[in-house]
C-alpha positions, 0 to 999 in steps of 0.5 A: 088189968087195971080197972079204972073209973071216972069221977068229977074233979074236986078241990082235993085233987088240986095239989096232985094236979098242980104237981103234975102240971109242974112236971116237964116230963109229963107236959112234954107229951101234951099240946101245951106249953110248960109254965110253972103253975102255983097252987093259987093259979090252979085254985082260980082255974078250978073256980072258973071250971065250977062256974062254967060246967055247962061248957066243960067236963073235967073228970079225975081218972081213978084206979078203982082198986086203989082209989088212986087219982092218976090223971085228968080227962076233959071235954071242953069248949062244949057247944050246945048247938054244934053238939061238939067238944074238945077232948084232952087227957093227962095221965099224971101218975107215971106208974100207970103209963103204958098200962092201958089206963089212957085208952080205958079212960078215953073210951069211957069219956067218949061214951059219956060225951056221945051217949050222955051229953049227946055230942055229935063230934069230939075233936082234939089236937095232939103233938105230931111226935106223940106217936103212942097217942096218935095210935091210940086215937086212931084205934078208937076211931079218930081220924086226922083232919090236918096239921098245924105247922109249927103251932107250938113252941116246946123245949126250944123248938117249934112243933106240929099239932095234928087235928083229929076228930071222931063223930058219934056214928063212927064211935064203936062202943064195943072197943 
């Protein structure tokens, strides 16, 4: 069983993050288009995050016993009045795929969002073909709210995105 913890993303994480963001195998599972991203673009992205920390939480997923950065998990578009945010995750280190790291990290981020940030609603979009992620989100209590038909163009074809959300009173902290 892999123990993990979350910590705020740092500038030192950017080279590894940039490597992952330029790996088509990683990006194929995400609801984002593939673009080649240079280090300067990631540096600007990080600088923008630092200026807007009130509306975004970007955390590194770290394997505790190795002190190894293996992924990124986010709450973005945080809205103070609606008490809502958008969730996303990227597990970049392929050695930790299908080992429960994503589920643990998601659970920790949901706890943080609901218990520390006092969010009421956390939503996400996921590729309809990403069956493992959909199963994970449903196991954590997310429910489907609808489908965006042909919403994203990936690898030469249009793909559907599924909208999912979880409310604070539906989140079971014991999962």
